[in-house]
C-alpha positions, 0 to 999 in steps of 0.5 A: 440604440436603446438606453437602459437604466439599472440602479442609476447607471445608464447603459447603451444597448448596442449590438456590440454590447450585447455581443460582448455581455453574451461573450463575458457570460459564456466565458465565465460559465466556461471558467466555472465548469473548468474549476468544477471539473478541476475540483472534482478531479482533486476530490477524486485524487484525494479520496483515493487512499493509499493501501496503508490507509486502507489497511488502517494504518500502523496499528492495524498493520502491526496487529495483522503482522503480530498474528501472522508472525505467531502463525508462522511459528506454529505452522507445521510446514515452515514453523517449529516442526518444519522439515527444513532444519534452518527453519525449525532451528529459527523457530525453536531457538531463536524466538527471542528475536521474534519481537524485532522481526515483527517490528521490521515486518511492520516497517516493511508493510507500512513502507510497501503500502505507502505509509510514512515509515521506511524499511531498511535492511539489517543485512543489506544485499544486492536488492534494495530490501536486502531480503536475499541476505536476511533469508540466505542462511534459512535455505527457504524452498519455493514451496515453503515460501508459498506456504508462508504466503498462504499463512499471510492469506489466512491472517488477512482473512482472520482480519477480514481485509477486503479482497482488493487490499488482500490482493495488493499485500499478497502481490507485494509479498509475492514479488520477493520470492526469488530474493527470499529463496536465493539461499535455497539448495535442493536438499 
């Protein structure tokens, strides 16, 4: 057995003390590695932003919705010159409602993208969003829905929305096609 003095404290160097010391060092190192891994996972989770954040939040979303809504009104297929009489009427005789519609669309995008704002249907239906009731009287056809989706895609391009975020927004929009076209009857 050998004795060592470190800063006035005497330690006995036995095989048992050396093994215990090595075990303590190894355990501390493992705990530090585990803590570093947990910290790295937390940082990765924190750095993955929601779609809402990646779109730039409510003000950026509202700007996109404003542009998109105006573009739909001007669109020859689904806007004020549409062959669909209900869409044509809405885009010529009901434009006083457009600011409210822009507000509701902004809430909807904020909600589905993980933001703090919640959308509530003005005409509740059988689906959580009530989109089938809000659009039923407009008689929107599947091809008209697709044109609105195309207009949304063009608007996202105007604002230079990155490919990933654009795909996520368009997928969320497309997920409601059956609801929005529920009132369509072949003309």
